[in-house]
C-alpha positions as CSV (number, residue, x, y, z in Angstrom):
1,M,0.4,0.0,-0.2
2,D,2.8,2.8,0.6
3,R,4.1,2.0,-3.0
4,I,0.9,2.7,-4.0
5,L,0.5,5.8,-2.3
6,A,3.8,7.1,-2.9
7,D,3.2,6.2,-6.8
8,R,0.2,8.3,-6.5
9,E,2.1,11.0,-5.8
10,Q,4.1,10.7,-8.7
11,R,0.8,10.9,-10.9
12,R,1.1,6.5,-11.2
13,Y,-1.8,5.3,-10.9
14,W,-2.6,1.5,-9.9
15,I,-6.0,0.0,-10.5
16,L,-7.1,-2.5,-8.0
17,Q,-8.9,-5.5,-8.1
18,E,-10.9,-7.6,-6.1
19,S,-11.9,-10.7,-6.6
20,V,-14.5,-13.4,-4.8
21,R,-16.0,-16.7,-5.5
22,C,-18.9,-18.6,-4.8
23,S,-20.5,-22.0,-6.1
24,E,-23.7,-22.0,-8.4
25,P,-26.2,-22.7,-11.9
26,V,-24.2,-21.4,-15.3
27,V,-26.1,-21.4,-18.4
28,A,-23.4,-21.1,-21.1
29,L,-23.5,-20.3,-24.8
30,E,-21.3,-23.2,-27.1
31,R,-19.0,-22.1,-29.9
32,N,-21.3,-24.0,-32.0
33,G,-24.6,-22.4,-31.1
34,E,-26.2,-24.7,-28.1
35,R,-26.9,-23.8,-24.5
36,S,-25.4,-25.9,-21.4
37,E,-25.9,-25.4,-18.1
38,I,-23.3,-26.4,-15.4
39,D,-23.2,-26.3,-11.8
40,A,-19.7,-23.4,-11.8
41,Y,-18.1,-21.6,-9.2
42,S,-17.3,-18.3,-10.0
43,K,-15.0,-15.8,-9.9
44,L,-15.4,-12.0,-10.2
45,S,-13.2,-9.4,-10.5
46,G,-14.1,-5.7,-9.9
47,F,-11.5,-3.5,-12.1
48,Y,-11.6,0.3,-10.3
49,G,-9.7,3.3,-11.9
50,P,-9.9,6.4,-10.4
51,N,-13.7,7.5,-10.6
52,G,-14.4,4.9,-9.0
53,L,-16.0,1.1,-10.3
54,M,-14.9,0.7,-14.6
55,A,-16.1,-3.4,-15.2
56,I,-16.3,-6.7,-13.8
57,W,-15.5,-9.6,-15.4
58,V,-16.7,-12.6,-14.7
59,M,-15.0,-16.6,-14.7
60,H,-17.2,-19.6,-14.3
61,R,-15.2,-23.0,-13.8
62,R,-16.2,-26.3,-12.7
63,S,-13.5,-26.7,-10.6
64,H,-13.1,-24.5,-7.9
65,K,-9.4,-23.5,-8.9
66,V,-11.1,-20.8,-10.9
67,H,-8.6,-19.7,-13.6
68,G,-8.5,-19.0,-17.5
69,S,-8.4,-21.9,-19.6
70,A,-10.7,-23.8,-22.6
71,E,-13.5,-24.7,-20.1
72,T,-13.8,-21.2,-18.7
73,I,-17.0,-19.4,-19.2
74,L,-16.4,-15.9,-19.5
75,S,-18.8,-12.5,-19.1
76,L,-18.0,-8.8,-19.1
77,V,-20.1,-6.7,-17.2
78,Y,-19.7,-3.0,-17.5
C-alpha cells in the first residue's frame, strides 16, 4: 500500500482488483450455438480506476480453482 500511495504522488496510478468466488448454476453458449448448464464456481473481479468501478470480469469453472482455460466460461459486466 505504501508503494501505491508513493506512486500516486508521482501520478502513476494503480488499478486495484478485488476477487470473490462462489458456487452457482451457470448457463453458457457453446461455440456451436448450443446452450449448456453446469454447476460452476464463479470468480468476479472488479476493475477500478480513479473514478470508481469500471467493469467486472466474471469467470465460471467446474473446478474451485477458477482461472482462464479452454473450459472457462467468461462474461464481462460494465
